[in-house]
C-alpha positions in Angstrom: 134.1 -106.8 -186.1 133.7 -107.8 -182.6 133.4 -104.0 -181.3 130.7 -103.6 -183.9 127.9 -104.9 -182.4 128.4 -103.3 -178.8 128.4 -99.9 -180.8 125.6 -101.2 -182.3 123.8 -102.1 -178.8 124.6 -98.7 -177.5 123.3 -96.5 -180.8 120.2 -98.8 -179.9 119.7 -98.1 -176.3 120.3 -94.3 -177.2 117.7 -94.2 -179.7 115.6 -96.1 -177.3 115.9 -93.8 -174.1 115.2 -90.8 -177.2 111.9 -92.6 -177.7 110.8 -93.0 -174.3 111.4 -89.6 -173.3 109.2 -88.4 -176.0 106.6 -91.0 -175.6 106.6 -90.0 -171.9 106.4 -86.5 -172.9 103.2 -87.2 -175.5 101.4 -89.2 -172.3 101.5 -86.3 -169.9 98.9 -84.8 -172.6 96.6 -87.9 -173.1 93.5 -88.3 -171.4 93.5 -91.6 -168.9 90.6 -92.7 -171.1 92.6 -92.7 -174.4 94.7 -95.8 -172.7 91.5 -97.7 -171.6 89.4 -97.0 -168.8 90.7 -97.1 -165.5 87.8 -99.6 -164.2 88.9 -102.4 -166.0 90.4 -104.0 -162.9 87.8 -103.0 -160.5 85.1 -105.4 -163.3 88.0 -108.2 -163.5 88.4 -108.6 -159.9 84.5 -108.6 -159.3 83.7 -111.2 -161.7 86.6 -113.2 -162.3 85.7 -116.0 -159.9 82.1 -116.8 -161.9 84.7 -117.4 -164.9 85.3 -121.2 -165.0 87.4 -123.4 -167.6 85.0 -126.2 -169.2 87.4 -129.6 -169.5 86.0 -132.3 -171.8 87.2 -135.5 -172.9 85.6 -137.3 -176.1 86.7 -141.3 -177.0 87.9 -141.2 -180.6 87.4 -144.4 -182.6 90.5 -145.2 -184.8 90.2 -147.2 -187.8 92.0 -150.4 -188.3 94.4 -151.3 -190.6 95.7 -147.5 -190.6 97.8 -147.6 -187.7 101.4 -148.5 -189.5 101.0 -146.1 -192.2 99.9 -143.0 -190.1 103.4 -143.4 -187.9 105.3 -140.4 -189.0 108.9 -141.8 -190.8 111.8 -140.2 -188.8 115.4 -139.8 -189.5 117.4 -142.5 -187.0 118.3 -140.2 -184.2 115.9 -137.9 -184.6 115.1 -136.3 -181.3 111.4 -137.0 -181.8 111.9 -140.7 -182.6 111.6 -142.2 -179.3 108.3 -139.6 -178.6 106.7 -141.1 -181.7 107.9 -144.8 -180.9 106.1 -144.5 -177.6 103.1 -142.3 -178.8 102.0 -144.8 -181.8 103.6 -148.2 -180.7 101.9 -148.3 -177.3 98.7 -147.7 -178.8 99.0 -150.4 -181.8 96.8 -153.3 -181.3 96.0 -156.6 -183.4 97.9 -158.3 -186.3 97.1 -155.5 -188.8 98.7 -152.8 -186.4 95.3 -150.6 -185.8 95.4 -147.8 -183.4 93.1 -148.4 -180.4 90.1 -146.3 -179.6 91.8 -143.0 -177.7 90.5 -140.4 -175.5 91.0 -136.7 -176.5 90.8 -133.6 -174.2 89.4 -129.7 -175.2 89.3 -126.8 -173.1 86.8 -123.7 -173.7 85.5 -121.5 -171.3 82.1 -120.8 -169.1 80.4 -118.6 -166.4 78.3 -119.1 -163.7 74.7 -117.4 -163.7 73.3 -118.7 -160.6 75.4 -119.7 -157.4 73.3 -123.2 -157.4 75.9 -124.3 -159.8 74.5 -123.0 -163.6 77.1 -122.4 -166.1 76.4 -121.3 -169.8 78.7 -122.0 -172.5 78.9 -122.9 -175.9 77.4 -125.6 -177.4 80.6 -126.7 -179.7 82.3 -126.7 -176.4 80.8 -129.9 -175.2 79.3 -131.1 -177.9 80.1 -135.4 -178.2 81.6 -135.7 -175.1 82.1 -138.3 -173.0 82.5 -136.2 -169.5 82.4 -132.4 -168.8 84.6 -131.2 -166.0 84.7 -127.5 -164.6 87.3 -126.1 -163.4 86.8 -123.0 -161.0 88.9 -119.9 -160.7 90.6 -121.1 -157.7 91.3 -124.5 -159.4 88.6 -126.7 -157.8 87.6 -129.4 -160.7 83.9 -130.8 -160.5 82.3 -133.4 -162.8 79.4 -131.5 -164.8 76.1 -132.4 -166.4 74.3 -131.0 -169.2 71.2 -129.3 -168.6 70.3 -128.4 -172.5 71.8 -127.2 -175.6 70.6 -125.1 -178.3 72.9 -125.9 -181.9 71.3 -123.2 -183.5 72.5 -120.6 -181.4 75.4 -123.0 -180.2 74.6 -122.3 -176.6 74.6 -124.6 -173.6 73.6 -124.7 -170.1 75.6 -127.3 -167.7 75.0 -127.7 -163.8 77.0 -129.0 -161.1 77.2 -129.4 -157.3 79.0 -126.2 -155.7 82.0 -127.4 -153.4 81.7 -124.5 -151.8 80.0 -120.9 -152.4 80.2 -119.3 -155.6 80.2 -116.2 -157.4 77.7 -115.7 -160.0 77.4 -112.8 -162.7 74.2 -111.1 -164.4 72.9 -110.6 -167.9 73.1 -106.8 -168.9 71.1 -105.1 -171.8 73.2 -105.7 -175.1 70.8 -103.7 -176.8 71.9 -100.9 -175.2 75.5 -101.2 -175.9 77.0 -98.4 -178.1 79.9 -98.8 -181.0 83.1 -97.8 -179.6 82.1 -98.7 -175.8 84.8 -100.9 -173.8 83.9 -104.4 -173.4 86.3 -106.8 -171.2 86.5 -110.8 -172.2 87.8 -113.2 -169.5 88.2 -117.0 -170.4 90.5 -119.6 -170.8 92.9 -119.2 -174.3 95.3 -121.7 -175.3 94.4 -123.6 -171.8 96.2 -120.6 -170.1 93.1 -120.2 -167.8 91.8 -116.7 -166.2 93.0 -114.5 -169.1 91.6 -111.1 -169.0 91.1 -108.6 -172.6 89.5 -105.5 -173.0 88.8 -103.8 -176.6 85.5 -102.1 -177.9 82.5 -102.5 -179.6 83.5 -102.5 -183.1 79.8 -103.4 -184.6 76.7 -104.5 -183.3 73.8 -106.9 -185.2 76.9 -108.6 -186.9 75.5 -111.4 -189.8 78.7 -113.6 -190.8 75.8 -116.0 -192.4 76.9 -118.7 -189.6 73.1 -119.7 -188.4 69.3 -118.9 -189.0 69.3 -116.5 -185.7 72.8 -114.7 -185.5 73.1 -111.2 -184.7 76.8 -110.9 -183.5 78.6 -108.7 -181.4 82.0 -107.9 -182.9 84.8 -106.6 -180.7 88.5 -106.1 -181.1 89.2 -107.3 -177.4 91.7 -110.5 -177.9 89.4 -113.7 -178.5 91.6 -117.0 -179.3 91.3 -120.6 -178.9 89.9 -121.6 -175.9 87.9 -118.2 -175.1 84.8 -120.0 -176.4 82.0 -120.0 -174.2 83.2 -117.4 -172.0 81.7 -114.2 -170.9 82.0 -110.6 -172.5 81.4 -108.0 -170.0 80.7 -104.3 -169.8 82.0 -102.0 -167.3 79.5 -102.9 -164.8 80.3 -106.2 -164.7 77.3 -107.5 -166.5 77.5 -110.0 -169.3 76.7 -108.5 -172.6 77.7 -111.3 -174.8 78.9 -115.1 -174.9 82.3 -115.3 -176.9 81.8 -117.7 -179.6 84.1 -117.1 -182.7 86.8 -115.5 -184.3 87.8 -114.8 -187.6 92.0 -115.5 -188.0 94.0 -117.0 -191.1 96.7 -117.9 -188.6 94.3 -119.1 -185.7 95.1 -116.1 -183.1 93.2 -113.1 -182.6 93.6 -110.3 -185.5 91.3 -108.0 -183.6 87.9 -109.6 -184.8 85.8 -111.6 -182.5 82.2 -112.1 -182.2 79.9 -113.0 -179.3 76.5 -113.7 -178.8 74.3 -110.9 -177.5 73.0 -111.1 -173.8 69.4 -110.3 -175.2 69.4 -113.7 -177.3 71.3 -115.8 -174.7 69.0 -114.7 -171.3 66.3 -116.1 -173.3 68.1 -119.5 -174.2 69.4 -120.0 -171.1 65.7 -119.3 -169.3 64.3 -122.1 -171.8 66.8 -124.6 -171.4 66.6 -124.3 -167.7 63.2 -124.5 -167.4 62.2 -127.3 -170.4 66.1 -128.4 -171.1 65.0 -127.5 -175.0 64.2 -124.0 -176.9 60.4 -123.7 -177.8 60.6 -120.9 -180.6 57.5 -119.3 -182.0 56.2 -120.7 -185.5 54.9 -118.2 -187.8 54.7 -121.0 -190.8 55.8 -118.8 -194.0 58.9 -119.0 -196.1 60.4 -116.0 -196.9 63.1 -114.2 -199.1 65.1 -111.1 -199.4 63.1 -107.7 -200.4 65.6 -106.8 -203.5 65.7 -103.6 -205.0 64.2 -104.8 -208.2 61.9 -107.0 -206.4 60.7 -103.7 -204.2 60.2 -101.8 -207.6 57.8 -103.7 -208.5 55.8 -103.7 -205.6 56.0 -100.0 -205.1 57.8 -100.2 -202.0 60.0 -97.5 -201.2 62.5 -98.1 -199.8 63.0 -101.2 -200.2 62.7 -103.5 -196.6 60.8 -106.3 -194.9 60.6 -110.0 -195.9 58.9 -111.1 -198.6 56.1 -114.2 -198.1 57.4 -116.9 -200.8 55.0 -119.6 -199.5 52.8 -120.6 -196.6 52.4 -123.5 -194.7 48.9 -125.2 -195.3 49.0 -125.6 -191.4 51.0 -122.6 -190.0 49.5 -120.0 -188.1 49.8 -117.5 -190.9 47.2 -119.2 -193.0 44.2 -118.5 -191.1 45.8 -115.2 -190.2 45.0 -114.1 -193.9 49.0 -114.0 -195.0 49.6 -114.6 -198.2 52.3 -115.2 -200.9 53.6 -112.1 -202.0 52.9 -110.2 -198.9 55.8 -108.1 -197.5 56.0 -108.0 -193.8 57.4 -104.8 -192.5 56.3 -105.0 -188.9 55.9 -107.9 -186.6 54.5 -107.2 -182.6 55.8 -103.8 -182.8 59.1 -104.6 -184.1 60.4 -103.0 -187.5 61.7 -105.5 -189.8 64.2 -104.7 -192.3 65.3 -107.8 -193.8 64.4 -111.5 -193.3 66.6 -112.0 -190.6 64.7 -109.6 -188.5 61.4 -111.6 -189.1 63.0 -115.1 -187.9 64.5 -113.9 -184.9 62.0 -111.9 -183.8 59.6 -114.7 -184.2 61.5 -117.2 -183.0 61.9 -114.9 -179.7 58.2 -114.8 -179.2 56.1 -117.0 -176.8 54.5 -120.0 -178.6 50.5 -119.3 -178.2 51.1 -115.5 -178.3 48.7 -113.5 -180.5 50.7 -110.4 -182.5 50.1 -107.8 -184.6 51.6 -108.3 -188.2 51.7 -105.6 -190.7 51.9 -106.5 -194.5 52.1 -104.6 -197.6 49.9 -106.1 -199.8 49.6 -104.5 -203.5 50.9 -101.3 -202.3 48.9 -100.9 -199.4 49.6 -101.7 -195.9 47.2 -104.2 -193.6 47.4 -105.5 -190.0 46.9 -109.1 -189.6 46.5 -110.5 -186.0 48.7 -114.2 -185.6 48.4 -116.4 -183.0 51.7 -118.2 -183.3 52.4 -121.8 -183.2 55.7 -123.8 -182.0 58.8 -124.4 -184.4 59.9 -128.0 -184.7 63.4 -127.7 -185.3 65.4 -130.0 -187.8 68.9 -130.8 -188.7 67.3 -132.3 -192.3 68.5 -129.9 -195.3 66.1 -130.5 -198.3 69.0 -130.4 -201.0 68.2 -128.6 -204.0 67.8 -130.2 -207.3 69.5 -128.9 -210.4 67.1 -128.9 -213.3 68.5 -129.9 -216.8 66.9 -129.8 -220.6 65.9 -133.1 -220.7 66.7 -135.5 -223.7 65.0 -136.6 -226.8 63.8 -135.0 -229.8 59.9 -134.3 -228.7 58.9 -130.8 -229.9 57.5 -128.6 -228.3 55.2 -125.4 -228.9 57.1 -122.8 -226.7 57.5 -119.1 -226.9 60.3 -116.8 -226.0 60.0 -114.8 -223.0 62.7 -112.7 -220.7 65.4 -115.2 -221.8 63.0 -118.3 -221.0 61.1 -120.8 -223.4 57.8 -121.3 -221.9 54.9 -124.1 -222.7 51.8 -124.9 -221.4 51.5 -127.5 -218.4 50.7 -130.5 -220.3 50.4 -134.4 -218.9 53.8 -135.5 -220.5 55.4 -132.1 -219.1 54.5 -132.6 -215.5 55.5 -136.2 -215.5 58.9 -135.2 -217.4 59.5 -132.5 -214.5 57.7 -134.5 -211.7 55.2 -131.5 -211.3 52.6 -132.0 -208.9 48.8 -131.9 -210.5 48.3 -128.9 -207.7 50.5 -126.7 -209.4 49.3 -124.3 -212.0 51.2 -121.9 -214.4 53.6 -122.1 -217.3 56.7 -124.4 -217.7 60.1 -123.2 -217.9 61.8 -125.5 -220.8 64.8 -124.0 -221.1 66.7 -120.9 -220.1 69.3 -119.0 -222.2 72.8 -119.5 -220.7 73.9 -115.7 -220.3 70.2 -114.0 -219.6 69.1 -112.7 -216.4 66.6 -115.4 -215.9 69.9 -117.9 -215.7 71.6 -115.5 -213.1 68.5 -116.0 -210.8 68.9 -119.9 -211.0 65.5 -120.4 -213.0 66.0 -123.6 -214.7 64.1 -126.0 -216.8 60.6 -127.5 -215.1 60.1 -124.2 -213.0 56.5 -123.0 -213.3 55.9 -119.4 -213.5 52.6 -119.0 -211.6 52.2 -115.5 -211.5 53.6 -112.3 -213.4 53.2 -109.4 -211.7 50.9 -110.5 -208.9 48.7 -111.9 -211.6 47.8 -115.5 -212.2 48.9 -116.5 -215.9 48.2 -120.1 -217.4 49.7 -119.7 -221.2 53.0 -118.1 -222.5 50.9 -115.7 -224.1 49.3 -114.6 -220.9 53.4 -114.1 -219.7 53.6 -112.0 -223.2 51.0 -109.7 -222.8 51.9 -109.0 -219.6 55.6 -107.7 -220.2 54.6 -106.2 -223.1 51.8 -103.9 -220.7 54.4 -103.4 -218.3 56.9 -102.1 -220.7 54.6 -99.6 -221.8 53.9 -98.4 -217.8 57.8 -98.0 -217.9 59.0 -100.7 -215.5 62.1 -101.8 -215.2 61.6 -105.3 -214.0 58.8 -107.8 -213.7 58.0 -109.8 -210.3 57.2 -113.6 -211.2 56.0 -116.1 -208.5 57.9 -119.5 -209.4 57.2 -123.1 -208.5 58.9 -125.7 -208.0 57.5 -129.0 -209.2 56.7 -129.8 -205.6 54.8 -126.6 -205.1 57.2 -124.4 -203.4 57.1 -121.0 -204.3 59.5 -118.1 -204.7 59.8 -114.3 -206.1 62.0 -113.7 -208.9 62.5 -110.4 -210.5 64.2 -110.1 -214.0 65.0 -106.9 -216.1 62.6 -105.8 -218.9 65.6 -104.3 -220.6 
């Protein structure tokens, strides 16, 4: 047995040598670009000094009385016993053995965009920090302060006093990126500092439902924890994105990383430097997706645009003549393919600017002029109330249609479902469990305001409209639905 191991190693060496020779022969005929562009080293050398590490300190409050229970129980003589005794016992205080408040450190990345000491990073890198330090590529550590943050795009701008002349980088045009184009990520993964990785643009305008204005660049350049806030460069050494997120079951790179595009970043940075906050444009509408069913009901082919579900009374859209049921297909000369396109473009448009908004209303295109207001950002989330069928033996005069029990609005029903007096239409009193209406989340207490863009006031009105649509060969019907507070949305139900 003792001679078997050397023999095995010998065979492996022979195989390895044969493989290397074969690989070398193959590489001779492979173009250099297939192994990556030669310019990566030049770009890295040019921009590396503009990339910084972000070190933050945060005080974490410990809960009293939990310290003793939090100490791990280790076997006597364990090599970690002394470590844990020192770590926990030195931090215990008080009769109950509670832990004292302690400081935690975290590291991220950033980059210098102005030699005066302006740094861009992610908001989540510096959020809730007591102290922020910028560590330059030469190891110099300088205290920094926050200029401004934008939670919705997860961006932050910092400033510090330069200890010596700095290298700064410029933003490139992320809109010009092509699929398959080479990009370079530089950052501070796992606190290793100044790490360069390269890959290609895997996708553009990626929406992963992480925020209201997202249109990420997806790349397979290795991005890991600590790369957050670092720059994504093109081969001209321009910043085309800020590395922000990864998808990974293990916490390490699996080749799916996301960067905020430079077109978004540049606008946010300009406003944060100028105002210390974001001043986004505001149209004053609530919008929803134009599904295939809704598009068919509105005679829009192909399905596109953003359906206006509601108009704010004091918003810019109302005096411009935009109404619920309109479909916005163009804003300020830019095509709107889906609701998030409209949200992003409106937000990026200057407050007070007058723009052309092209809508489709009852199958015809119209152009409205709107002067944008300013969006007042709020982190408040309005909870969605789920209504159920009320208890009681009161008998209602209802009719069935589309899997719904429908009744005329009365004083009692308004009180039961807390429906405002300003809401007009036909109230839903019950929904069949397996119906299309239940799948589209209609519930008792919802009020049907319009059917196929015509107002209704009774269940018989709804049945007549449905019968006519079936005769016309329609496959679906578009309902305008209000909740008790008067907030509108559109729901397309199958007529089959």
